[in-house]
DSSP file (Angstrom, degrees, kcal/mol; ACC not computed):
  #  RESIDUE AA STRUCTURE BP1 BP2  ACC     N-H-->O    O-->H-N    N-H-->O    O-->H-N    TCO  KAPPA ALPHA  PHI   PSI    X-CA   Y-CA   Z-CA
    1    1 A M              0   0    0      0, 0.0    94,-0.2     0, 0.0    93,-0.1   0.000 360.0 360.0 360.0 141.0 -118.6  157.6  -36.6
    2    2 A E        -     0   0    0     92,-0.5     2,-0.1     1,-0.1    94,-0.1  -0.240 360.0 -94.8 -62.3 155.6 -115.5  158.7  -34.9
    3    3 A S        -     0   0    0      1,-0.1     2,-0.6    94,-0.0    -1,-0.1  -0.407  49.9 -93.7 -68.8 153.4 -112.4  156.6  -35.3
    4    4 A L        -     0   0    0     93,-0.1     2,-0.5    -3,-0.1    -1,-0.1  -0.571  45.2-176.5 -75.4 117.4 -111.8  154.1  -32.6
    5    5 A E        +     0   0    0     -2,-0.6     2,-0.5    93,-0.1    93,-0.4  -0.971   5.2 179.1-115.5 122.7 -109.5  155.6  -29.9
    6    6 A I        -     0   0    0     -2,-0.5     2,-0.8    91,-0.1    93,-0.1  -0.981  23.0-169.1-131.0 126.5 -108.5  153.3  -27.2
    7    7 A R        -     0   0    0     -2,-0.5    94,-1.2    92,-0.4     2,-0.4  -0.902  28.5-167.2-104.7  99.2 -106.3  153.8  -24.2
    8    8 A A  E     -a  101   0A   0     -2,-0.8     2,-0.9    92,-0.2    94,-0.2  -0.725  27.4-160.0 -95.8 134.6 -106.0  150.3  -22.9
    9    9 A V  E     -a  102   0A   0     92,-3.3    94,-1.0    -2,-0.4     2,-0.4  -0.779  31.9-166.3-101.9  81.6 -104.6  149.3  -19.6
   10   10 A A        -     0   0    0     -2,-0.9     2,-0.5    92,-0.1    92,-0.1  -0.575  11.7-174.7 -82.1 126.2 -103.9  145.8  -20.9
   11   11 A C        -     0   0    0     -2,-0.4     2,-0.6    93,-0.1    17,-0.5  -0.980  23.1-136.5-119.3 123.3 -103.1  143.2  -18.2
   12   12 A R        -     0   0    0     -2,-0.5     2,-0.3    14,-0.1    14,-0.2  -0.702  36.4-168.0 -75.9 125.1 -102.1  139.8  -19.2
   13   13 A V  B     -G   25   0B   0     12,-1.6    12,-0.9    -2,-0.6     2,-0.5  -0.857  22.4-136.0-122.2 151.5 -104.1  137.7  -16.8
   14   14 A L        -     0   0    0     -2,-0.3     2,-0.7    10,-0.2     3,-0.0  -0.914  13.8-158.7-104.2 128.6 -104.1  134.1  -15.8
   15   15 A V        -     0   0    0     -2,-0.5     2,-0.1   121,-0.1    -2,-0.0  -0.930  64.8 -34.8-108.6 112.4 -107.5  132.4  -15.5
   16   16 A G  S    S-     0   0    0     -2,-0.7     2,-0.5     2,-0.1    90,-0.0  -0.359 114.2 -25.0  71.7-158.2 -107.2  129.4  -13.3
   17   17 A E        -     0   0    0     -2,-0.1     2,-0.5    -3,-0.0    -2,-0.1  -0.768  64.8-142.9 -91.4 133.1 -104.0  127.4  -13.4
   18   18 A V        -     0   0    0     -2,-0.5     2,-0.1     4,-0.1    -2,-0.1  -0.828  13.9-160.3 -99.3 128.2 -102.0  127.6  -16.6
   19   19 A T    >   -     0   0    0     -2,-0.5     3,-1.4     4,-0.1    -1,-0.0  -0.387  40.4 -89.8 -95.0 179.2 -100.3  124.5  -17.9
   20   20 A M  T 3  S+     0   0    0      1,-0.3    -1,-0.0    -2,-0.1    -2,-0.0   0.782 126.7  49.4 -60.2 -28.4  -97.4  124.4  -20.4
   21   21 A N  T 3  S+     0   0    0      2,-0.0     2,-0.3     0, 0.0    -1,-0.3   0.476  96.8  86.4 -93.7  -2.2  -99.9  124.1  -23.3
   22   22 A Q    <   -     0   0    0     -3,-1.4    -4,-0.1     3,-0.0     3,-0.0  -0.707  63.4-146.3-101.6 151.5 -102.1  127.1  -22.3
   23   23 A T        -     0   0    0     -2,-0.3    -4,-0.1    -5,-0.0    -2,-0.0  -0.932  30.6-106.3-110.5 136.1 -101.6  130.7  -23.1
   24   24 A P        -     0   0    0      0, 0.0     2,-0.5     0, 0.0   -10,-0.2  -0.311  38.0-115.9 -57.7 145.3 -102.7  133.4  -20.6
   25   25 A I  B     -G   13   0B   0    -12,-0.9   -12,-1.6   -13,-0.1     2,-1.1  -0.736  14.7-149.4 -87.9 128.0 -105.9  135.2  -21.7
   26   26 A D     >  +     0   0    0     -2,-0.5     4,-2.4   -14,-0.2     5,-0.2  -0.768  20.4 178.0 -94.8  87.7 -105.5  138.9  -22.4
   27   27 A C  H  > S+     0   0    0     -2,-1.1     4,-2.3   -16,-0.4     5,-0.2   0.891  78.2  49.4 -63.2 -42.2 -109.0  140.0  -21.4
   28   28 A A  H  > S+     0   0    0    -17,-0.5     4,-2.3     1,-0.2    -1,-0.2   0.904 112.2  49.5 -64.1 -40.0 -108.4  143.7  -22.1
   29   29 A G  H  > S+     0   0    0      2,-0.2     4,-2.1   -18,-0.2    -2,-0.2   0.894 109.5  51.4 -65.0 -39.8 -106.9  142.8  -25.5
   30   30 A A  H  X S+     0   0    0     -4,-2.4     4,-2.0     2,-0.2    -2,-0.2   0.912 111.2  47.1 -64.6 -42.5 -109.9  140.6  -26.3
   31   31 A L  H  X S+     0   0    0     -4,-2.3     4,-2.4     2,-0.2    -2,-0.2   0.896 109.8  53.9 -66.2 -38.8 -112.4  143.4  -25.4
   32   32 A T  H  X S+     0   0    0     -4,-2.3     4,-2.2     1,-0.2    -2,-0.2   0.900 108.0  50.7 -59.7 -40.8 -110.4  145.9  -27.4
   33   33 A E  H  X S+     0   0    0     -4,-2.1     4,-2.4     2,-0.2    -2,-0.2   0.893 108.0  52.8 -63.6 -39.9 -110.7  143.5  -30.4
   34   34 A M  H  X S+     0   0    0     -4,-2.0     4,-2.4     2,-0.2    -2,-0.2   0.931 109.7  48.0 -61.4 -45.0 -114.4  143.3  -29.8
   35   35 A Y  H  X S+     0   0    0     -4,-2.4     4,-2.6     2,-0.2    -2,-0.2   0.910 110.9  50.8 -62.3 -41.9 -114.7  147.1  -29.9
   36   36 A A  H  X S+     0   0    0     -4,-2.2     4,-1.7     1,-0.2    -1,-0.2   0.907 110.5  49.5 -62.6 -41.3 -112.6  147.3  -33.1
   37   37 A A  H  <>S+     0   0    0     -4,-2.4     5,-2.9     2,-0.2     4,-0.4   0.906 111.3  49.4 -64.1 -41.3 -114.8  144.7  -34.8
   38   38 A F  H ><5S+     0   0    0     -4,-2.4     3,-1.2     3,-0.2    -2,-0.2   0.918 107.7  55.1 -61.8 -43.3 -117.9  146.7  -33.7
   39   39 A Q  H 3<5S+     0   0    0     -4,-2.6    -1,-0.2     1,-0.3    -2,-0.2   0.863 112.7  41.4 -59.8 -37.8 -116.3  149.8  -35.1
   40   40 A R  T 3<5S-     0   0    0     -4,-1.7    -1,-0.3    -5,-0.2    -2,-0.2   0.416 116.4-113.0 -92.9   3.2 -115.8  148.2  -38.5
   41   41 A G  T < 5 +     0   0    0     -3,-1.2     2,-1.4    -4,-0.4    -3,-0.2   0.716  66.8 145.8  78.0  21.0 -119.3  146.5  -38.5
   42   42 A D     >< +     0   0    0     -5,-2.9     4,-1.2     1,-0.2     3,-0.5  -0.567   8.7 159.6 -94.0  72.1 -117.8  143.0  -38.2
   43   43 A I  H  >  +     0   0    0     -2,-1.4     4,-2.8     1,-0.2     5,-0.2   0.862  69.4  61.7 -65.2 -37.6 -120.5  141.4  -36.1
   44   44 A P  H  > S+     0   0    0      0, 0.0     4,-1.8     0, 0.0    -1,-0.2   0.876 102.1  53.3 -56.5 -35.1 -119.5  137.8  -37.2
   45   45 A A  H  > S+     0   0    0     -3,-0.5     4,-0.7     2,-0.2    -2,-0.2   0.898 110.0  47.2 -65.3 -39.2 -116.1  138.4  -35.6
   46   46 A I  H >< S+     0   0    0     -4,-1.2     3,-1.3     1,-0.2     4,-0.4   0.939 109.9  52.1 -66.3 -46.0 -117.7  139.4  -32.4
   47   47 A L  H >< S+     0   0    0     -4,-2.8     3,-1.3     1,-0.3    -1,-0.2   0.838 103.8  58.6 -60.4 -32.5 -120.0  136.4  -32.4
   48   48 A E  H 3< S+     0   0    0     -4,-1.8    -1,-0.3     1,-0.2    -2,-0.2   0.758 100.6  57.2 -67.1 -24.3 -117.0  134.1  -32.9
   49   49 A M  T << S+     0   0    0     -3,-1.3    91,-2.4    -4,-0.7     2,-0.3   0.521  93.9  91.5 -83.0  -5.6 -115.5  135.5  -29.7
   50   50 A L  E <  S-b  140   0A   0     -3,-1.3    91,-0.2    -4,-0.4     2,-0.1  -0.658  79.0-118.1 -96.7 145.7 -118.6  134.4  -27.7
   51   51 A D  E >   -     0   0A   0     89,-2.9     3,-1.8    -2,-0.3    26,-0.1  -0.462  33.5-112.7 -68.0 150.2 -119.2  131.2  -25.8
   52   52 A D  E 3  S+     0   0A   0      1,-0.3    26,-0.8    25,-0.1    27,-0.2   0.793 118.1  42.1 -57.2 -28.5 -122.2  129.2  -27.2
   53   53 A N  E 3  S+     0   0A   0     24,-0.2    -1,-0.3    25,-0.1    88,-0.0  -0.037  82.4 159.6-110.2  30.1 -124.1  129.9  -24.0
   54   54 A V  E <   -     0   0A   0     -3,-1.8    23,-3.0    22,-0.1     2,-0.6  -0.197  35.4-136.7 -54.5 141.0 -123.1  133.5  -23.4
   55   55 A E  E     -bC 142  76A   0     86,-2.3    88,-2.3    21,-0.2     2,-0.6  -0.919  17.8-164.1-103.0 123.3 -125.4  135.5  -21.1
   56   56 A W  E    S-bC 143  75A   0     19,-3.0    19,-2.8    -2,-0.6    88,-0.2  -0.938  71.9 -11.5-113.0 119.2 -126.2  139.0  -22.4
   57   57 A E  S    S+     0   0    0     86,-3.1     2,-0.9    -2,-0.6    -1,-0.2   0.916  81.2 176.0  58.6  46.6 -127.7  141.5  -20.0
   58   58 A S        +     0   0    0     85,-0.3     2,-0.3    -3,-0.3    -1,-0.2  -0.756  10.8 156.2 -86.5 107.8 -128.3  138.8  -17.3
   59   59 A W        -     0   0    0     -2,-0.9     3,-0.2     1,-0.1    85,-0.0  -0.956  48.1-139.8-132.1 148.3 -129.6  140.7  -14.3
   60   60 A A  S    S+     0   0    0     -2,-0.3     2,-0.3     1,-0.3    -1,-0.1   0.864  97.8   1.1 -71.5 -37.0 -131.7  139.6  -11.3
   61   61 A D  S    S+     0   0    0     -3,-0.1     2,-0.4     4,-0.0    -1,-0.3  -0.917  70.9 166.9-155.9 124.3 -133.6  143.0  -11.5
   62   62 A N     >  -     0   0    0     -2,-0.3     4,-2.2    -3,-0.2     3,-0.4  -0.976  29.2-147.8-145.1 124.4 -133.1  145.8  -14.0
   63   63 A Y  H  > S+     0   0    0     -2,-0.4     4,-1.7     1,-0.2     5,-0.1   0.854 101.1  56.0 -62.8 -36.2 -135.4  148.8  -14.6
   64   64 A A  H  4>S+     0   0    0      1,-0.2     5,-2.7     2,-0.2    -1,-0.2   0.870 110.3  46.3 -64.1 -34.8 -134.6  149.0  -18.3
   65   65 A Q  H >45S+     0   0    0     -3,-0.4     3,-1.1     3,-0.2    -2,-0.2   0.865 107.7  56.3 -74.4 -35.9 -135.6  145.4  -18.6
   66   66 A R  H 3<5S+     0   0    0     -4,-2.2    -2,-0.2     1,-0.2    -1,-0.2   0.855 111.8  43.6 -60.8 -34.2 -138.8  145.9  -16.6
   67   67 A T  T 3<5S-     0   0    0     -4,-1.7    -1,-0.2    -5,-0.2    -2,-0.2   0.307 117.1-115.4 -97.3   8.3 -139.8  148.7  -19.1
   68   68 A H  T < 5 -     0   0    0     -3,-1.1    -3,-0.2     1,-0.2    -2,-0.1   0.882  38.9-177.6  64.4  45.9 -138.8  146.6  -22.1
   69   69 A V    > < -     0   0    0     -5,-2.7     3,-1.6     1,-0.2    -1,-0.2  -0.676  23.3-143.8 -69.5 114.6 -135.9  148.6  -23.5
   70   70 A P  G >  S+     0   0    0      0, 0.0     3,-1.1     0, 0.0    -1,-0.2   0.836  92.1  48.6 -58.7 -40.0 -135.2  146.4  -26.6
   71   71 A W  G 3  S+     0   0    0      1,-0.2    17,-0.1    16,-0.1    -2,-0.1   0.576 112.5  49.9 -79.3  -7.3 -131.4  146.6  -26.7
   72   72 A L  G <  S+     0   0    0     -3,-1.6    -1,-0.2    -8,-0.2    -3,-0.1   0.206  80.6 126.5-112.5  14.8 -131.1  145.9  -23.0
   73   73 A A  S <  S-     0   0    0     -3,-1.1     2,-0.2    -4,-0.2    -8,-0.1  -0.394  71.1 -99.3 -68.8 147.3 -133.3  142.8  -22.9
   74   74 A P        +     0   0    0      0, 0.0     2,-0.3     0, 0.0   -17,-0.2  -0.487  50.2 177.5 -68.6 138.1 -131.8  139.7  -21.4
   75   75 A R  E     -C   56   0A   0    -19,-2.8   -19,-3.0    -2,-0.2     2,-0.4  -0.946  16.7-153.1-139.9 158.7 -130.5  137.3  -24.0
   76   76 A K  E  >  +C   55   0A   0     -2,-0.3     4,-0.9   -21,-0.2   -21,-0.2  -0.995  52.6   7.1-137.4 142.4 -128.7  133.9  -24.1
   77   77 A G  H  > S-     0   0    0    -23,-3.0     4,-1.9    -2,-0.4   -24,-0.2   0.029  95.8 -63.6  80.7 171.5 -126.4  132.3  -26.6
   78   78 A K  H  > S+     0   0    0    -26,-0.8     4,-2.6     1,-0.2    -1,-0.2   0.853 133.8  55.5 -63.5 -35.3 -124.8  133.6  -29.8
   79   79 A Q  H  > S+     0   0    0    -27,-0.2     4,-2.2     2,-0.2    -1,-0.2   0.897 106.0  51.7 -65.7 -38.4 -128.3  134.1  -31.4
   80   80 A G  H  X S+     0   0    0     -4,-0.9     4,-1.8     2,-0.2    -2,-0.2   0.915 111.3  47.1 -61.9 -42.3 -129.3  136.2  -28.5
   81   81 A A  H  X S+     0   0    0     -4,-1.9     4,-2.3     1,-0.2    -2,-0.2   0.898 110.0  53.3 -65.5 -39.7 -126.2  138.4  -29.0
   82   82 A A  H  X S+     0   0    0     -4,-2.6     4,-1.8     1,-0.2    -2,-0.2   0.883 106.5  53.2 -61.6 -37.8 -126.9  138.5  -32.7
   83   83 A D  H  X S+     0   0    0     -4,-2.2     4,-1.8     2,-0.2    -1,-0.2   0.902 107.5  51.6 -63.0 -41.1 -130.4  139.8  -31.9
   84   84 A F  H  X S+     0   0    0     -4,-1.8     4,-2.6     1,-0.2     5,-0.2   0.942 110.2  48.0 -58.2 -48.7 -128.8  142.5  -29.8
   85   85 A F  H  X S+     0   0    0     -4,-2.3     4,-2.2     1,-0.2    -1,-0.2   0.801 106.5  57.5 -67.3 -28.1 -126.5  143.6  -32.6
   86   86 A A  H  X S+     0   0    0     -4,-1.8     4,-0.5     2,-0.2    -1,-0.2   0.906 110.6  43.9 -65.3 -40.8 -129.4  143.6  -35.1
   87   87 A I  H >< S+     0   0    0     -4,-1.8     3,-1.1     1,-0.2     4,-0.3   0.941 117.0  44.5 -68.0 -47.9 -131.2  146.1  -32.8
   88   88 A V  H >< S+     0   0    0     -4,-2.6     3,-1.7     1,-0.3    -2,-0.2   0.825 104.7  64.9 -66.5 -31.2 -128.1  148.3  -32.2
   89   89 A G  H 3< S+     0   0    0     -4,-2.2    -1,-0.3     1,-0.3    -2,-0.2   0.711  93.2  61.3 -65.6 -19.5 -127.3  148.0  -36.0
   90   90 A A  T << S+     0   0    0     -3,-1.1    -1,-0.3    -4,-0.5     2,-0.2   0.586  90.1  89.7 -81.5 -10.2 -130.4  150.0  -36.7
   91   91 A M  S <  S-     0   0    0     -3,-1.7     2,-0.7    -4,-0.3    27,-0.2  -0.595  77.1-132.3 -85.2 148.4 -129.0  152.9  -34.7
   92   92 A K  E     - D   0 117A   0     25,-2.7    25,-2.9    -2,-0.2     2,-0.6  -0.899  21.7-148.8-100.4 112.5 -126.9  155.6  -36.4
   93   93 A F  E     + D   0 116A   0     -2,-0.7    23,-0.3    23,-0.2     3,-0.2  -0.715  24.8 174.0 -86.9 120.6 -123.8  156.2  -34.2
   94   94 A H  E    S+     0   0A   0     21,-3.2   -92,-0.5    -2,-0.6     2,-0.4   0.758  79.9  16.4 -86.9 -32.2 -122.5  159.7  -34.3
   95   95 A T  E     + D   0 115A   0     20,-1.9    20,-2.2   -94,-0.2    -1,-0.4  -0.990  52.7 163.9-142.8 132.4 -120.0  158.8  -31.6
   96   96 A F  E     + D   0 114A   0     -2,-0.4     2,-0.6    18,-0.2    18,-0.2  -0.744  24.9 172.1-140.1  92.0 -118.7  155.4  -30.2
   97   97 A R  E     - D   0 113A   0     16,-2.9    16,-2.8    -2,-0.2     2,-0.7  -0.900  26.2-149.2-113.2 120.1 -115.6  156.4  -28.3
   98   98 A V  E     - D   0 112A   0     -2,-0.6    14,-0.2   -93,-0.4   -91,-0.2  -0.777  15.1-178.1 -85.9 116.8 -113.7  153.9  -26.2
   99   99 A I  E     -     0   0A   0     12,-3.0   -92,-0.4    -2,-0.7     2,-0.3   0.894  62.5 -15.9 -83.9 -43.8 -112.2  155.9  -23.4
  100  100 A A  E     - D   0 111A   0     11,-1.2    11,-2.8   -94,-0.1     2,-0.4  -0.989  49.5-150.3-159.8 153.6 -110.4  153.0  -21.6
  101  101 A V  E     -aD   8 110A   0    -94,-1.2   -92,-3.3    -2,-0.3     2,-0.4  -0.999  16.4-170.4-129.3 128.1 -110.2  149.3  -21.3
  102  102 A L  E     -aD   9 109A   0      7,-3.0     7,-2.7    -2,-0.4     2,-0.4  -0.938   4.7-160.9-119.1 140.5 -109.2  147.6  -18.1
  103  103 A G  E     + D   0 108A   0    -94,-1.0     5,-0.2    -2,-0.4   -91,-0.1  -0.924  16.1 158.5-124.8 149.8 -108.4  143.9  -17.7
  104  104 A G  E >   - D   0 107A   0      3,-2.9     3,-1.7    -2,-0.4     2,-0.4  -0.856  57.4 -41.1-149.0-177.0 -108.3  141.5  -14.8
  105  105 A P  T 3  S-     0   0    0      0, 0.0   -90,-0.1     0, 0.0     3,-0.1  -0.353 124.4 -16.1 -58.7 112.0 -108.5  137.8  -14.1
  106  106 A G  T 3  S+     0   0    0     -2,-0.4    28,-3.0   -81,-0.2     2,-0.3   0.512 127.7  64.4  75.4   6.0 -111.3  136.5  -16.3
  107  107 A Q  E <   -DE 104 133A   0     -3,-1.7    -3,-2.9    26,-0.3     2,-0.3  -0.993  52.3-166.3-155.5 161.4 -112.9  139.8  -17.0
  108  108 A A  E     -DE 103 132A   0     24,-2.3    24,-2.9    -2,-0.3     2,-0.4  -0.975   9.5-153.4-144.0 155.9 -112.4  143.2  -18.7
  109  109 A A  E     -DE 102 131A   0     -7,-2.7    -7,-3.0    -2,-0.3     2,-0.4  -0.992   5.1-159.7-132.7 141.3 -114.3  146.5  -18.5
  110  110 A G  E     -DE 101 130A   0     20,-1.9    20,-2.2    -2,-0.4     2,-0.6  -0.975  10.6-146.8-122.6 134.7 -114.6  149.2  -21.1
  111  111 A E  E     +DE 100 129A   0    -11,-2.8   -12,-3.0    -2,-0.4   -11,-1.2  -0.888  30.7 179.7 -97.1 123.0 -115.5  152.8  -20.5
  112  112 A V  E     -DE  98 128A   0     16,-2.8    16,-3.3    -2,-0.6     2,-0.5  -0.958  25.0-153.4-131.9 140.2 -117.4  154.0  -23.6
  113  113 A E  E     -DE  97 127A   0    -16,-2.8   -16,-2.9    -2,-0.4     2,-0.3  -0.958  23.3-173.3-109.8 129.5 -119.1  157.3  -24.7
  114  114 A I  E     +DE  96 126A   0     12,-2.9    12,-2.0    -2,-0.5     2,-0.3  -0.920  23.0 180.0-124.5 151.0 -121.9  156.9  -27.2
  115  115 A D  E     +DE  95 125A   0    -20,-2.2   -21,-3.2    -2,-0.3   -20,-1.9  -0.859  26.1 167.7-142.7 106.9 -124.1  159.3  -29.2
  116  116 A A  E     -DE  93 124A   0      8,-2.8     8,-3.0    -2,-0.3     2,-0.6  -0.937  31.6-140.6-128.9 146.1 -126.6  157.4  -31.2
  117  117 A E  E     -DE  92 123A   0    -25,-2.9   -25,-2.7    -2,-0.4     6,-0.2  -0.920  24.6-141.9-103.8 123.3 -129.7  158.3  -33.2
  118  118 A L    >   -     0   0    0      4,-3.3     3,-2.6    -2,-0.6   -27,-0.1  -0.359  29.9 -99.4 -81.7 165.2 -132.5  155.7  -32.9
  119  119 A S  T 3  S+     0   0    0      1,-0.3    -1,-0.1     2,-0.1   -28,-0.0   0.785 123.4  55.3 -57.9 -29.4 -134.7  154.8  -35.8
  120  120 A G  T 3  S-     0   0    0      2,-0.1    -1,-0.3     1,-0.0    -2,-0.0   0.453 123.2-103.0 -82.4  -0.6 -137.5  157.1  -34.6
  121  121 A G  S <  S+     0   0    0     -3,-2.6    -2,-0.1     1,-0.3     2,-0.1   0.283  76.1 137.4  98.8 -10.1 -135.1  160.1  -34.6
  122  122 A K        -     0   0    0     33,-0.2    -4,-3.3    -5,-0.1     2,-0.4  -0.397  47.7-133.7 -68.9 147.6 -134.4  160.3  -30.9
  123  123 A R  E     -E  117   0A   0     -6,-0.2     2,-0.5    -2,-0.1    -6,-0.2  -0.832  14.3-162.8-102.5 142.0 -130.8  160.8  -29.8
  124  124 A L  E     +E  116   0A   0     -8,-3.0    -8,-2.8    -2,-0.4     2,-0.5  -0.972  10.2 177.3-126.2 114.4 -129.2  158.8  -27.0
  125  125 A R  E     +E  115   0A   0     -2,-0.5     2,-0.3   -10,-0.2   -10,-0.2  -0.974  19.1 143.7-117.5 129.5 -126.0  160.2  -25.4
  126  126 A D  E     -E  114   0A   0    -12,-2.0   -12,-2.9    -2,-0.5     2,-0.5  -0.989  46.0-129.1-157.8 160.9 -124.5  158.3  -22.6
  127  127 A Q  E     -E  113   0A   0     -2,-0.3     2,-0.3   -14,-0.2    21,-0.3  -0.988  39.9-177.3-114.7 128.1 -121.4  157.1  -20.9
  128  128 A E  E     -E  112   0A   0    -16,-3.3   -16,-2.8    -2,-0.5     2,-0.4  -0.833  26.9-145.0-127.3 157.7 -121.3  153.4  -20.2
  129  129 A L  E     -EF 111 146A   0     17,-2.7    17,-3.4    -2,-0.3     2,-0.5  -0.986  15.6-157.3-116.3 136.8 -119.3  150.7  -18.7
  130  130 A H  E     -EF 110 145A   0    -20,-2.2   -20,-1.9    -2,-0.4     2,-0.6  -0.969   3.8-160.7-113.5 121.4 -119.3  147.3  -20.3
  131  131 A L  E     -EF 109 144A   0     13,-2.4    13,-2.2    -2,-0.5     2,-0.5  -0.909  11.2-174.6-104.8 124.1 -118.3  144.4  -18.1
  132  132 A V  E     -EF 108 143A   0    -24,-2.9   -24,-2.3    -2,-0.6     2,-0.4  -0.972   8.6-158.9-124.8 127.3 -117.3  141.3  -19.9
  133  133 A N  E     -EF 107 142A   0      9,-2.5     8,-2.9    -2,-0.5     9,-1.3  -0.862   9.1-159.7-107.5 141.5 -116.5  137.9  -18.3
  134  134 A F  E     - F   0 140A   0    -28,-3.0     6,-0.2    -2,-0.4     2,-0.1  -0.865   8.7-136.7-118.9 149.7 -114.4  135.3  -20.1
  135  135 A N    >   -     0   0    0      4,-2.4     3,-1.9    -2,-0.3   -29,-0.1  -0.352  43.9 -87.3 -91.5-177.9 -114.0  131.5  -19.6
  136  136 A E  T 3  S+     0   0    0      1,-0.3  -121,-0.1     2,-0.1    -1,-0.0   0.730 127.9  58.0 -64.8 -22.0 -110.7  129.6  -19.5
  137  137 A A  T 3  S-     0   0    0      2,-0.1    -1,-0.3  -112,-0.0     3,-0.1   0.462 119.2-109.5 -85.9  -2.1 -110.9  129.2  -23.3
  138  138 A G  S <  S+     0   0    0     -3,-1.9     2,-0.3     1,-0.3    -2,-0.1   0.594  74.1 136.6  85.5  11.0 -111.0  133.0  -23.7
  139  139 A K        -     0   0    0    -89,-0.1    -4,-2.4     1,-0.1     2,-0.4  -0.681  62.1-107.1 -92.0 146.4 -114.6  133.1  -24.9
  140  140 A V  E     +bF  50 134A   0    -91,-2.4   -89,-2.9    -2,-0.3    -6,-0.3  -0.577  37.8 172.6 -72.8 125.6 -117.1  135.7  -23.6
  141  141 A V  E     +     0   0A   0     -8,-2.9   -86,-2.3    -2,-0.4     2,-0.3   0.565  67.1  21.1-108.7 -15.5 -119.5  134.1  -21.1
  142  142 A R  E     -bF  55 133A   0     -9,-1.3    -9,-2.5   -88,-0.2     2,-0.4  -0.970  56.4-174.3-155.1 139.3 -121.3  137.2  -19.9
  143  143 A F  E     +bF  56 132A   0    -88,-2.3   -86,-3.1    -2,-0.3     2,-0.4  -0.994  12.2 176.0-134.9 127.3 -121.7  140.8  -21.2
  144  144 A R  E     - F   0 131A   0    -13,-2.2   -13,-2.4    -2,-0.4     2,-0.5  -0.988  21.6-142.8-133.4 141.8 -123.4  143.6  -19.2
  145  145 A H  E     - F   0 130A   0     -2,-0.4     2,-0.6   -15,-0.2   -15,-0.2  -0.883   8.3-163.8 -97.7 131.1 -124.0  147.3  -19.8
  146  146 A Y  E     + F   0 129A   0    -17,-3.4   -17,-2.7    -2,-0.5     2,-0.3  -0.975  40.1 127.8-111.6 114.6 -123.7  149.6  -16.8
  147  147 A L  S    S-     0   0    0     -2,-0.6     2,-1.3   -19,-0.2   -19,-0.1  -0.853  70.4 -65.5-155.1 179.9 -125.3  152.8  -17.9
  148  148 A D    >>  -     0   0    0    -21,-0.3     4,-1.5    -2,-0.3     3,-0.6  -0.691  45.0-170.8 -82.0  94.8 -127.9  155.5  -17.1
  149  149 A T  H 3> S+     0   0    0     -2,-1.3     4,-2.6     1,-0.2     5,-0.2   0.826  80.3  62.1 -61.1 -32.1 -131.0  153.3  -17.4
  150  150 A A  H 3> S+     0   0    0      1,-0.2     4,-2.3     2,-0.2    -1,-0.2   0.909 103.1  49.7 -61.1 -41.7 -133.3  156.4  -17.2
  151  151 A K  H <> S+     0   0    0     -3,-0.6     4,-2.3     1,-0.2    -1,-0.2   0.909 113.1  46.7 -61.6 -41.7 -131.8  157.8  -20.4
  152  152 A H  H  X S+     0   0    0     -4,-1.5     4,-1.9     2,-0.2    -2,-0.2   0.868 110.1  52.4 -71.6 -36.2 -132.3  154.5  -22.2
  153  153 A I  H  X S+     0   0    0     -4,-2.6     4,-0.8     2,-0.2    -2,-0.2   0.933 112.0  46.1 -63.1 -45.6 -135.9  154.1  -20.9
  154  154 A V  H >< S+     0   0    0     -4,-2.3     3,-0.8     1,-0.2    -2,-0.2   0.914 112.6  50.5 -63.3 -43.0 -136.8  157.6  -22.3
  155  155 A A  H 3< S+     0   0    0     -4,-2.3    -1,-0.2     1,-0.2    -2,-0.2   0.842 107.9  53.5 -64.1 -33.1 -135.0  156.9  -25.6
  156  156 A A  H 3<        0   0    0     -4,-1.9    -1,-0.2     1,-0.2    -2,-0.2   0.674 360.0 360.0 -77.9 -16.8 -136.9  153.6  -26.0
  157  157 A K    <<        0   0    0     -4,-0.8    -1,-0.2    -3,-0.8    -2,-0.1   0.483 360.0 360.0 -76.7 360.0 -140.4  155.2  -25.5
């Protein structure tokens, strides 16, 4: 796997009103930490960054979910996220390159290029956006992939 290269446009953001005892949440920095943990295979560190009720791939209507792409299935809670990482962990990543990370109030987005080999030998190459929402405590409450669903549907077949 390539080394993790990140060009972060890190914005210190305030979520809600900050009192004297609160620290502003650096959403871009938190997402950058998640990517670094993924790069080194430290899934427990990622799970620690999640809210207990995190929503993973929560969509009203998604073609990849309609066709049962396993890694894009809707999940809830830390166990649901762990299930996602178990599926993705079976893939062999030739490239996982973080192009940029952008942060704003209560959310961050990462632009990522992937090249992964699935367990059946199929290759999946895509450019994705990951949208991550944070609560006032700095925990991830929602994670969504924005990607070429057609590529993922074909790869999952």
